[in-house]
N, C-alpha and C positions, 0 to 999 in steps of 0.2 A: 464461561467465556470471560476472559480477562481483557482489558483494554491497556495496551502497551503505549506509553507516551513516546511518540516517535523521537522527540528531542533526548529521551534518555538513552538512546542507542548510539553506538559509534557510527561513524559514516560507513565504515565496512559492513557493520551488521544491517544498517538501514538498507543500504544498496543491495544487500543479499536478500532481504525480505522483498524489496521492490522488483528485483530481477526475477525472483522466483514467482511472484505474483504475475508479472508481465508474461513470463513464459507458460505459465499454467493457464491463465485466464484467456490470454489473447484479447485484444481489444480492437474494435473497429475505429480506425482513424480516417476514415474516408478514402478517397482516391489516391492521396499522397501517402508515401512511405515515409515513416518516421524512425529516426535512429534510436538506439537504446537509451541514449543520453535524453533525447527529446521526450520519450515516453516517461523516464524517471522524473524529469522536470514537472511534467503534467501531474504525476501522482504527488510529487512534493507540494505542489500548489494546492492540490486537494486536501492534503494533510495539514498545510499551513492554515487554510481557511476553515477547517473543520468539516469539510464536505465528506471526508473519508477519515477513518481512524484504523489503527492496526489492532486487530484481535489476536488473541492466544487461546487455543483450545487445549487445556491440559490433558485431556483424555487422548486426543489424537496426536498431541505434542506438535500442533501445527499453527502457523500464522496465516492471517488472511487481511485483505483490506476490506472494510465494510463501510456502507454509508454511515456518515456521522449521525444521521436522522434515526439510526437503529439503536442507539446508545441511550440508555436511561441516564438522565442528568440528575 
């Protein structure tokens, strides 16, 4: 597993990773619906704060978001 610094990605690539994650994982946002933009912002906040990081698995050639606590410092 490799950690991809989210700031190293273009906006298009970053949004592609986030959108794919949102569509694949599905997230419970409570009783109110959120737009794609709102979901992206929530994930971007988590990336900014270090609560989440982007991981890349070279075997499956896939990316995911994982909790920042799962990363060895």
